[in-house]
Each structure stands twice: as C-alpha cells, then as structure tokens.
C-alpha angles and dihedrals in degrees: 000000000000090000139345139240113260121239121226092256091061093045091051093046091052092047090050091056090055092045101041118014109017105147143115116286122221088011107085146031097212119113099258093049092048091052091050091048092050091052092046094051090044089060090049091054091047089058090045091056092045091055094038087235118171096230135026090220089066088072113089114189114220138157092270148298095308092058090045093055091045090051091057092043093051097045113026091024096052091046097048110026115085133166110307095015118127139230115198123209133153136249089251098067128128113235088253086068094044109042097055090055093045090053092045092051092048090053098043105030090248125148125238113216122194124204108217126235132228127247086262091060098253128131114259097238092189090057093044090054091046090054093055107102141161086269095056109112101173143007114210119183139157121250095214123014113241091208104041104018091235112163107216121217094245096172091055092047091050091050092052094046096045090050085065093043092252122140122226130224117194122209095215098174092126099022109088093047092055109031137018112272119207109168092196093054093044092051094214124156097217131013125186133191145170110239093191091066104052105007090049094229123154115280133283098037133127143122148227117222110206122188110242092247089053097052093092090056089066096057110116092200091075094053113107 
C-alpha cells in the first residue's frame, strides 16, 4: 500500500517527541538538542542493523523513495550522464523510478533504455544483459513490483551490471516489507525505501542507503 496505519506505540512515540525532546539535531549542545540527536541517531542505527549495513552514516533519511531516487539522479546522474550515455531500467518500474530518469535524459541528451518483461511479469534478464553497453552509466530497478508483486533477482542483476562496471540503484519502496534486505549480500550501490509503508513510521519518512564508496557521488557541490 502507499502508506500504512500507525499503531499506538508509534503515535505515542511521536507525541512524546513533541512533548519532551522536540529540538534541532546536529545544531546545538544544550540538553534538549542532545536528547533529540541521540534519538535521531538511534533510529539511524536501527535501520543500519535492519539492512545489515556496515556503517550508520550510510543511512540518509529522506521523505521517501521518490526523493531518494531524485537525489541520485540530480547528483550522480548530473555528474556522470552526458549526451549519448544510457540509463537502464525495466518495464516493471513505478513512475517514481521512471520520471527522474526521463527528465535527466531530456536535460543531458542521455538515453533511457528499458529491459522488457515476460508474460509472467518478470524481467527478461537476457535482454537486460544485452542492453548493458559501454555507454550505460546506471541500472535502476525495483526490488518488488508495486503492481504485480514480482520479486526481482537483485543479486543477479547487480552481478551483471558490475561485470560491466555499472552501479546499481534499487527502488526498495516495497522491498523490506516483503523480503529480507541485506545490502551487503545484494551488493547494490544504493538502496532506497519508504519507512512509513512497512515500518509504520509517520509520513513522510524514508531513506537512501549509499555504499560508503558512493557517498561522494551524492555531493551537490561537484555538479556543474
């Protein structure tokens, strides 16, 4: 579903923040700010453990998957995609994993390639591999289809892409609520998710996990 009902424990926790520790995080050294920061970072490390991520600082809190994908498109994408370069997605994607790449390609002269799907609603891996080329700059695919419920073989897709030196972004909006997600085992470069859907957090709330070596690719200061 697009979002989820909130249990009493979440409602009470949010109300407690407003009552007891509502303050800026990473902005002050007074008692209230330090308590808020401790709670904020505690949430980051909870997500880290859930994903089996190496470092808590690899978790970037955002409003959701859409913002996470746009962040990668507007930093890494603008740095790396030039005229004639290619972005590869699949025919299963949610519009949040289509439109950012369409806009990027319109602005840079890049080309959006789409791997077809079978009659059973699965990505044609042979076609996806065939579409990987020296001009491919990124593969971006969903973990679990919001429309069909298809669970994509992310590890296999990552292996094919990395064999061509191409990084992989996963639209994980519907992944963690349906299947175990271990970013180390999957081998992905970026993984996004909406916490308000499966973790029952207040909305809007989500994250982008970025492998440590890919953190620099998200820096807007290097975009020209």
